[in-house]
N, C-alpha and C positions, 0 to 999 in steps of 0.2 A: 632265648629259651624260656618258656614259662615252666611252672612246676607241673609239667605234664605227666611225669612218671607216676607220682602219687595219685593224680586225678584219673589217669587211665586205669590204674589198678582198683580204684574205688568203684568203677563201673562194672567190674566183674566179681568183686568180693564185697558184698553188702554186709556180711557179718563183721568185717574189719571195722567199719564205721561204728557199729554197735559196741564192739569191745573197747574202742577208743573212748566212746561216750562214757563207758564205765570207769574211765580214768580221768574224768573231768574235762574231756574235749567237748566243746559245744559245736553247733552246726557251722558257725563261722570258722572255728579252728580247722575243721575238716577240709575246708576249701583253700586253706593257706598252704604255702610251701612247708612241707613236713621235713624237719631237720633233726638228724641224730646228733646228740652231744654225748660222746663216749670218752671216758677217761680211765686212767689207771688209779683213780681215787680209792683209798683204803687206809687202814691203820697199819699197813705193811711196813712202812719205813718213812723217813723224813721227806723223800722225794715224791711221795704220793699222798701224804696225810692232808695236804692243803688243797688238793685238786678238786675236791667236792665244792668248795667255795668258789673256785675259779669257774667250774662248770655252771654254777648258779648265775654267775655274771654273764656267761655266754647266753644262758637262757633268757635273762632279762633283755639283753640287746637284740636277740632274735625276735622277741615279742615287739620291741620298739620298731623294728624294721618290717613288721607285718608277717613274720613267719610263725610257725608252731613248733616249738622244741619238744624233744623227748630225751630225757637224761638216762643214760646207761652207764655201766662201769664194768671193767675187767681189770682187777688190780694185779700187781706184779710182785715178785719176790726180790729181795735185796741180796746182792752177791756178798756184801759184808756180813749179813746175818747168816747166809748159807755157807759161809767159809768154814773149812776145817772139819766138815762132816758130809754125809751123803747128800745133803740138800744142794750142794754145789752141782751135782750131776743134773739137776733140773734147770739150771740157769739158761743155757742156750736152748734147751728144749722149750722153755717157756716162751721164747721169741716166736717160734713157729705156732705154738698153741694159741697164744694171744692174737697173732695175726689172723688165725682162723676164726676166733671169737669176734674180733672186730668186723671181719668180713661177713660173718653170719648176722651180726646185728645190723649191718648196712643193707644187706640184701634180703634178710628174712622178713622185713616189713617195707612198706612202700615209701621209703625216704627219698627225698629229692637231692640230698647232700648232707654234709655233716662237718662237725668240728671235733677233732681228736686232741686230747690233752695228756701229756706225759712229761716226766722229768729225767728218766733214768735209762740205763744202758740196754735193757731188752724191750721195754715198753715203747721207747721211741722208734727203734727200727721196726718193731711189729706194726706200729701205727703207720709209718711211712710206707711199708710194704703194702698195707691194706689200701692206703690212699691211691697207690698206683695200680693195684690189682682191680679195683672197682671203678667202673666207668661212670662216676658221679663227681660233682664238685665237693672238694674237701679243703679245709684249712687246718693246719697243725698249730697248737699252742705249746710252747716249751715252758716247763714249770719253774725254771730259773735256778739260781744259786743259793746255797745255804750261807748264812752268816758265819764268819770265822770265829773260832774260839779265841781265848787270850793268846797273844803272841802268834796270831794267825794259825792257831792250832786246828788240826783236822783229824778225822777219825782213824786214819792209817797209823797214827802215833801209838794206838793201843796194841798193835802187834809187838812192837819193841817194849812197851811198858809191861805187857803181860809176861814176856820172857824175863824181864828184869824182876818182876814180882815173883815169878816161879823160882828164880835164883836167890831170892831174899834181898835183892838190891833196892826194892821198893816196898814200902809197907802198904797195908790195905787202904789206909786213908789217902795216900799219895796216888794209888791206882784209881781210887774212886774220884779223885779230883779230875784226872784225865777223862774218865768215863763220863762224868756229868757235864763236862765243858767242851768236849770236842765237836758236838753236834747241837749247837744252841738254837737252831731254828729249822723250819721246813726248807725244802729245796734239795737239789743235787749236791753231792759232796764238793768241797771247796777247791778241789784240785782237778787237773785236766785228765781225770779218769775217763772211762768209757761213757758215763752219764753226761758229763760236760762236753766231751767230744761229740756225742751224737746230737746235742743241742746245737752246736756249731754246724754240724752237717745238715741238720734240718733247715736252718736259715740259709746256709750256702746253697742248698738245693733249690731254694725259692719256694719251699713248702710251708714255712711259717712267716710271720710278719717281720718286716725289717726292724732290727734292733731287739727282737724278742729273746734271742738265745742268751742265757746266763744272766738275765736281769735279776736283781735281788728278789728272792722269794718271800722275804720277811717284811717287805713294804707293800705299797699299793700297785707297783708296776705290773706284776703278773696279772692281777685282776683287771687292770686297764687294757693289757693286751688281750685278755679274754673277752672283754666288752667289744673291743675293736674286731676281734675274730668273728663274733656273732653278727656284727653288722656286715662284715666282709662276705660271709658265706651266703647271706640272703642276696647280696648283689651278684655274687658269682653264679648262683643258681639262675638268676634272671638273665645273666649275660653268657651263660654256657662256658664258664672258665673251669675246666676239668684237668687236674694234674696229669692224669694218664695220657691226655692228648697233647699237652704242651711240653712235658718234661723230655729233654733231649740229652744227648751226650754232653752238650755244653753245660747243663746243670750238674751232671755227674763230675765233669772235670773241675768245675768250680768247687765242688765239695772236696775233691781230692787236694786241690791247691790250698784251701783253707785248713784242711786237716794237717797238712804239712806245716803251714805257717804257725799254728798253735802248738805244734809238737804233740799231736793227738795220740790217742790210744791205739795200740796194735789191733784191738778188736774191731776198729773201723774197717780193717782189711777183711773181716767176715761180713760186716753189716752193709757197707756200701755196695759190694757185688751182689748181695742178696736183694737189696733195694732196686738196683739197676736191672736185675734179671726180671723184675716184674713188668718191665716195659721192653723186654727183649734186647737189652744192652749188656754185652759181656765186658767185664772188667777183670783184667789179669793182675797178678801180683807185680809183674814186670812194669805195668803202667804206674803203680804206686812208687816203685823204685825210680822210674824216670822222673816223676813229679818231684820226688824228694831230692834228686840231683839238682833240680832247677830252682826250687822254692826255698828260701831261707826261713829259719825259725825267727819270728819277730817278737815273740813274747815269752818270757821266762815264767812259766806257770808251775805251781806245785803239782806233784811231789818232787819231781826232779829239779824244778826251778824255784823261784822265789815268791811270786805273787799268787794270792788266791783269786779264784775266778770272779768274785764280786768286783774286785778292783779292775780286772780286765774289762768288764762291762762298763764301769764308770770311765774308763779310758776311751770308750767308744766301741768296744766289742767287735763283733763281726763286721759291721759297716766300716769302722775305722781301718780294719785290716784290708777290706775290699778297696778302700780308697788308696791305700799304700800299694796294693797289688793290681791296680786297675789296668795296667798294660799286660798282665798275665791272665786275668780272669775274663770270662765272656760277659761283657756288660750288656749284650743284647739277649741274654738268656731270659726267658719269661718266668714269671713268678705268680703266686696265688693272689697278688694284689691286682692282677690284670695289667701290670706294668713290667718293664724290664728291670734287671738289676741296676743298670745305670740310671734309669728314671727314679727308682726307689732311693738311690743314694742322693740324687739331686733334691728329691722331696725332703729327705732328712736334713740336708744342708740348708735348704730354704726355710724350713720350719724352726731352725735354731736348736734342733735335737742334740747335736754334738755338744754345743756349749752347755746345754742344760744338764746332760748326764755327767759331763766332765767336771762341772762345778763342785760336785760332791768330793772330788779328790782333795780339795782344800782341807777337808776334815782330817785327812791322813798326811797332809803336807807332802804330797807327791804330785808331780806333773804328769800329764798323759804320756809325754814322750819318754818318761822313765819306764813306763810299762809296755807300751807298744812302740817298738823300735822302727827305724827306717831301714830300707834295703841297703842304704849306704853304711849303716852301723847296726847290723843284725845281731841277734843273740848267737846264732850260728849261721854260717854261710850256706849250709844245706840242711834239709830236713833230717829228722831223727831216724827215719825208717830205712832199713836196708834189707834187700832180699838176697839170701845166700843160697847157692846151689852147689851140688857136688855129688859124690857117690853115696853120701849119707842122706841127701835131700834132693833127689833128682827133680821132684816136683816143687821144690822151693822151701825155704824156711824164713822166718821173720825175726829181726832183732830191732829193738828200739834203743837208740844210743844215749838218750838222756839219762844221766846218772851213772853212766858206764865209764870207768877209768880207761883212758886211752891206752894205758899199758896192756890192756887185755884185748885190744882190737886185733892183735896178732897172737892168737892163743893156741897153745899145744898142751894137751893133758891126757891123762889116763882115765878111761871110762869107768865110772861106777854106775851100775845099771840097776834100775828098779822098775817093777811092773805097776807101781801105783805111787801117787804122791804121798800117801800115808807112810809107806816104807821109807821114802827119801827123807821126809821130815824127821822120822824117828831116828834114822841114822845120823842126821845132822845134830840133833839134840843129844844123842849119846856120845858125840865126839868121834864117830867112826869115819868121818870124811877128812882127809888130809889136804894140805895146800897143793895146788896144781891139779886137782881132780876135775874131771868133766862129769857132772852129775846128769844122768839121763833118766827121765821119767817117761815111760812108754805105755802104750795101750790106754792113753787118755785122750785120744782124738775123738771125732764125732762118732765113729762106729765102734770105738773101744769102750767109752763110758759116757758119751754125751758131750765131750770136750769141756770139762770143768776148767776153771782157772787155777793157777798154781801160786796165788799170792802168799799163801802160808809158807811155802818153800822159799820164795824170794825174800820175804821179810825175815825169816829165820836166818838166812844167809847174810842179809844186810846187817843184822845185829851181831854178827861175828866178825869183827875187824880183822882177826887173824886169818880169815878165809876169804872175805868178800872181794879182795883185790887180786886173788889168784885162782878162784874157783868160778867156773861158769856153769849155768844150768841150761839144759836142752830138753825139749819135750815135743811130742806130737799133739799135746794139749795146748792150752792158751794161757796167757798171763793177764792179770788185772791191769787196767789203765793206771792203777796206783803202783804197779810194780817198779822196783828200782834195782839197778845193778845189771850185770851181764846175763841176760836171759834170752834164749832163743826158743821160739815156739812155732807152732803150725807146721812142724816138719812133715813133709808130704813126699810120697804116700805115707799114710799113718801105719803104725804097727799092725793094727787089726786088719788092714787090707794087704798085709804082706810086704810093706815097704821095708827098705834096708834097716831102718831103726829097730825093727822087730828082732833082728838077728845079731844085734850088737851084744857083746859080752864084756864082763869085767876085765880090765887090763888092755882092751883095744885102745889104740892110740888115735887121738882126734886132733885135727888141725882146723882152726877157723881163721880166715883172713878177711876182715871186714872190708878193707880197701879193695881187695880183689873180688869180694862177694862170693867166697867159697867156703864150703863146709865138707870136710872129707875124713874118711877113715884112712890113716896112713900107716897103721901097724896093727898087728894081731897079738894079743896076750903079751904085750911089752916088747915085741920085736918089729922093727920096720918091715913094711911089706909094700909091694908094688900094687897098683890098681887091679891088675889081673889076678894077683894072689888074693887080694881082698874079695874080689868078685867070686872067685872059686870057693873061698872059705865060707862066704855067706850063702852060696848055693848049697853047700854041704850042710850048713847049720839049718837051712830051711826045711830039710827032710826030717830033722829030729826035734825042732822047736815045738813045744806044746804051748799054745796060746792060753792065757788065763781065762777062765769062765767067771764073769762077774755077775753077782745076783742083781737083777734089775726088776723094777716095777713096770707095769704095762706102758706108762708114758715114756720111760727111757727106752724100753725095747722098741717102741714105735719109732722114736727118733733115730735110734741106731740103725734100724732097718731102712729108713727112707733118706737118711742124711747123705748129702754129697760131701766130698772132701773139703778140708779147710781152704784149699786153694781156690775153691769155687763158692766160698761163702758159708759152707756148712748148713745150707738150707735143705728143705725137702726137695728131692729130685722128682718133682711132679710136673 
C-alpha cells in the first residue's frame, strides 16, 4: 500500500496543499506519507507532561523514514486531581470525548496513518478505541511509569496522610513532605491502577511496541520507543498494516489474560469491552470471571501488593509475563510490528533485551524472579477479579480481591444507603457508620452521574482500622485502580435505570459470598426475608421511590443520555 489516501485527496482539494504550505510544508513534503502524531500532551498531570517531547521524537523518526509528520494534541484530566469534587463526573465522559477528538483529527485531514501517545487511564482506551475505529495504520506509544518516591512512596498515600492531618496526627511540614515526594517524575502512577493497567492492555493487544508498557518515563526509554514508533508507522503505511483489520478475539483474550496476571484494575472491565466493540467483538463480564479462574496473579504490584511498576518493567514487564504464560496466550496473534506475539518475543530474546532491562535490578538488590513469579509459585493461584450475581445485581457486579481480608469473603451486613458518594464519605468521617455495615452508594452509574470512581470512600474506610475489616462498600459506580479493601462496583442494572439497587433501603440485609459469586438481599429492615418477599417489597418501593435529579453540565448530560450500562463498557451506544 502506498500513501494513496492523502495523495488521492490532494487531487480534489487543492486548497489543502496551500494551507499546509502555510505551516512550512514544502512541495516535497506534500508528496510524502502524511502522518498524524497525536498525544495527550499537556500540563494536566505527570502522565501527560512529558508526552510533547516524546511526540517530537516520533516526528524526527518519521522524517528520517521519508514521511511528513503533523503534531496534534488532546490532553486528559487526572482522576487523582478530579477526586472528591464534581470534576470526577467528567472522568469516564472524557474517554468518549477524547476518542471523538482523535477520530476527528485522523479523518478531518488526509492522513495516511498515525502514532498516538498516552500514559493514563482514559487517554489510553480513548486512543485504542480510535485506532480500531479508523481504517488507517496506527501505532500506540505508552508513556511509561513514574519514578517511586522514598520507600517506594506513591500518590495514594496522600489520602491517608490528609485524614491524619485533619485529625491533628500529622503537622503541615510532614504532610508537605509526602506531597512533594510522592510524584517525583513524569509518567503514570507507580501502582497497578487503571493507568498502568491500560499500558499493559495496550501492549497485550499488540497495539504498542514490544516492551513499551510501563518503561520508566524518567529515562530515555520512552523517547526511544517513540523513535521506534515513528519508523514503524512509515513501514506500516507502506505495508498496509492496519489495526482494525488484524485485531481479533485472540488479541482481546491476550489482553484479558495479562490483565489477570498483573492483578489489574477493575476499570479494565469497562475499557476492554469498549475497545473490542470497535471491531464488533463482544466481551462479557463472565469472560473476565472465567479468565480469572484460570490465570494466576504472577506479580505483586502496589497498591495491594509490594512492587512499584518501574521494577516490574525492569523484571521484564509484559514480555516476561507472556513468556511465563505462553501456553495460555495466543502466540499467533498479530501486532503492529507486522509480526506475531511469538515472533516479537523471540526478537526480544535474540536481541538481549531481557538481560539488558533486568540488569538494572542489581541497583535494587532484587532478582527478576522475586518480582515476576512462575506459575508453579504464583502470588495467587487465581486472578483478583470476581463477578457476583444475585437479586441485587442480576446484571453482575465486580469485586477485586487484592487487599481484601479473606474474613470478609463471606459477608453479611445491614445496608446503609446513600444517593451519592459525598453523603457516604461525610457519614464515615462523622463516625455514623458502625461495624458490620454494608455501605451502598447508588445513582453513581453511567446514567446516574457519569460513573465517577469512589476512591475517596475506599481510602476513608481503609484508614479506619476499626471498620475496614468488617464493613464492605457497594456501588453502581466504579472504583479506582488504586482502591483497597472490600469494594464491589459496577452493580448492574444501575439505579438510574431502575435496577434493584435503586430500591434498597437502610436496614435491608445483604449477603455476599465471593466463593459462590453471589450478592443478594436476604432481609428487609432487619428481618430475614425470602427471595419472593424481597421481590415483592422492591416492586412496591419502585412505585414510590423518587430518583434524585443531579445538576449536570452539557458534557455530562450527553454522556448520561448515550451511555450504555457498565456491563457493556459504559461507552456511547452509537
